[in-house]
C-alpha positions as CSV (number, residue, x, y, z in Angstrom):
1,X,127.3,-34.6,88.4
2,X,130.3,-32.9,90.0
3,X,128.1,-30.3,91.7
4,X,125.9,-33.0,93.4
5,X,129.0,-34.9,94.5
6,X,130.5,-31.8,96.0
7,X,127.2,-31.0,97.8
8,X,127.0,-34.5,99.3
9,X,130.7,-34.4,100.5
10,X,130.4,-30.9,101.9
11,X,127.2,-31.7,103.7
12,X,128.6,-34.9,105.2
13,X,131.8,-33.1,106.2
14,X,129.9,-30.3,107.9
15,X,127.7,-32.8,109.8
16,X,130.8,-34.7,110.9
17,X,132.4,-31.5,112.1
18,X,129.3,-30.6,114.1
19,X,129.1,-34.1,115.5
20,X,132.8,-34.0,116.5
21,X,132.2,-30.8,118.4
22,X,129.3,-32.5,120.3
23,X,131.5,-35.4,121.1
24,X,134.3,-33.2,122.4
25,X,131.9,-31.2,124.6
26,X,130.4,-34.5,125.9
27,X,133.9,-35.8,126.7
28,X,135.0,-32.6,128.4
29,X,131.9,-32.3,130.5
30,X,132.2,-35.9,131.7
31,X,135.0,-34.6,133.9
32,X,132.6,-32.2,135.6
33,X,129.6,-34.6,136.2
34,X,129.1,-33.4,139.8
35,X,128.1,-29.9,138.8
36,X,124.5,-29.4,138.0
37,X,125.0,-27.4,134.8
38,X,127.3,-30.0,133.3
39,X,124.8,-32.7,134.2
40,X,122.1,-30.9,132.4
41,X,124.2,-30.5,129.2
42,X,125.3,-34.2,129.4
43,X,121.8,-35.4,129.7
44,X,121.0,-33.5,126.5
45,X,124.2,-34.7,124.6
46,X,124.2,-38.3,125.8
47,X,121.4,-39.6,123.7
48,X,123.0,-38.0,120.6
49,X,126.6,-39.0,121.1
50,X,126.5,-42.2,123.2
51,X,125.1,-44.6,120.5
52,X,128.1,-43.8,118.3
53,X,130.6,-43.9,121.2
54,X,129.1,-47.2,122.5
55,X,130.2,-48.9,119.3
56,X,133.8,-48.2,120.2
57,X,133.3,-48.8,124.0
58,X,132.4,-52.4,123.1
59,X,135.7,-52.7,121.2
60,X,138.0,-50.9,123.7
61,X,136.8,-51.2,127.4
62,X,137.8,-48.4,129.8
63,X,141.3,-49.0,131.2
64,X,142.0,-47.8,134.7
65,X,138.8,-45.7,134.7
66,X,139.9,-43.9,131.5
67,X,137.8,-44.3,128.3
68,X,140.2,-44.5,125.4
69,X,137.5,-45.6,123.0
70,X,136.6,-41.9,122.3
71,X,140.0,-41.4,120.7
72,X,139.3,-44.2,118.2
73,X,135.7,-42.9,117.6
74,X,137.0,-39.4,116.8
75,X,139.7,-40.8,114.5
76,X,137.2,-42.8,112.5
77,X,134.9,-39.8,112.2
78,X,137.8,-37.7,110.8
79,X,138.6,-40.4,108.2
80,X,135.1,-40.5,106.7
81,X,135.3,-37.2,104.6
82,X,138.6,-38.3,103.1
83,X,137.3,-41.7,102.2
84,X,134.1,-40.2,100.7
85,X,136.2,-37.8,98.6
86,X,138.3,-40.7,97.4
87,X,135.3,-42.9,96.5
88,X,133.2,-40.2,94.9
């Protein structure tokens, strides 16, 4: 049973790491929305990352034009592997 548990935890952890990279790229490219190449990448990443980020945007609205909700979203994603390891 330990092998299955390890496989589940490592798969979820790898998925979360990949998703964190996508979120970081989405956040960084949001600073360069006026360039065409950034807009193309954002249009690809937005449907993947925005549903998760919108959960936290509804909790923490942008303050002064800066979206702090992404910090909370990243923090929660980083907690999940540790919680799974503790539970399983």
